[in-house]
N, C-alpha and C positions, 0 to 999 in steps of 0.2 A: 261717123262710126259707131258712136257710143249707141244710137238707136239700133243700128244692126246687131251689135253685141247683144243690147238687151232685149231685142226681139228674140234671138236665137236662144239665149238662156231662157226667157220667159215661155218658150215652145218647149223647150227640153224640158222645165220643171214642170208644166202643165201637163205633160204627157207623162210624167213620173219616169221617165228612162236616164238618169243621170246615171253614167257608170256601167250601163250593160252593153252588151253586142251590138245592139241596133242603133248605137248613138252615131255611128259614122253615117249609115242611112239618113238618119235625122237631120243632120248637120246638111247634109246634100240638099234634102227638101226644103231645110230652112234658106240656104244660100240661093237655092233656085228662087224661093218667094221675095227673096230681098232683091232679087236682079227687076222683078216686075214692077212696074211703074206705078199699080194700084196697091201695092202692099202696106205703106202709111195707112191709107184709107181704110182698107181691109183690117189691117190691126187695131185701128181707133176702133172700129164697128165690133170687134171681137171683144176688145177689153170693155166697152158700154154695155154688150149684151151679158159677158161674165157678171159685171157688176149688178144688172139688172135682175138677173137669177140667183145671183148670191144674197142680195139685200133681204129678201123673205125668208131665205133658210137661215141666216144668221139671225133673224128675229127669231124665228119658231125653235130652233135647235139650240139658240144659245144657252138656254136655261138648263139643257143636258150637257152629260158628256160628250160632245160631239166637236168633230175638226172639218173644218172648211179647206180644202185643200187649195192655195193660190194657184191660180191659172189652171184651174180644174172645175169641170161641172159636175163636180159629185161630192158628197161629204160622207164621212164616217160616222156613226151614231153607237157608241157603247152604252148595252142597254143594261138598265139597274135590274139589280136583284129582286126577284127571281124569275125575270124574263130569260127565254131560251131564243137564240136567233131564229130558229126553224119556226115556233111558235108565234113568235111575233110576226114574222113573215105571213105564216097561213092567218094570223087574223088580220092582217093588212089586206092580204089578197082578197079576203072575204068581204072587204069594204071597197073594192076597185083601186087599191094603191098596190103597185109591184115595186118591192125592194129587193136586194141579195143578201143574203146571209153571207157571213164569212167562210163558212164552209164551202162556197162557191170558188174560192181563191186560195183556200188551205191547200199547202204542199206537203207531202210528205205525211209522217204519222202522229204530228203534234196536233194538240187539240186546238182548233181555233177560237179565237175570243168570242164572247157573246155579244156580237155586233154585227150592225147591217150597213149596207153600202146605198147610199141613195142619191140617185140620178136625178139633178134639177135642171136637166137639159130635155130628160126624154119627154115630159109633156107638151102636146100640140099648143097650148096656149098658156099665157101667165095665170089666168085664173084657173086653169087646172092644177098647175103647179103649186098654188097657194092653196087650194085646197085638200090636195096630198099632202101636203105639209101640216096641215091644218087636222087633217084625220091622223096622222102620226103624233102629232103632239096629243090629242085626245085621247088616245089608245096608251100613251104614256102616263098622262094622269089619271087614268080611270085604272090602269094596271093589269094584271093578269086575270084573266077569266076564271072564276071560282069551277073547280071539278070534282065530280063525286067520286068517290074512290069505293070500289068494292072491294069487301075483303072477304 
């Protein structure tokens, strides 16, 4: 039963839904998964995939103000001054890397922090994931592009 509870807790935490209204449905899904015979093998595979995706992200993003969510295939990166999330997003998009600024997740009229969400499972290959993470690192190390201001 401990494995079953661990699986349900891991799944709920990984989806980031503890305490929300959809928790009952998520528990229903987890219970159905646990009843399947292939669930332990799937869970083992899922954990190994997660570790395989998170390892390069930890290596690249570890030197910056970042957070890898346990059980999740994404990371949050707080941008150093003077970066703005929309500018960082634009700079990376021009280099073929797609991320989401926190504005995409903001609710209400409160200002969103200058941060971005990085999906570490979206690239179709591990090589592309590492290339994208390397591009993010290079952009952070290079800093904000200089701009000419007209007066």
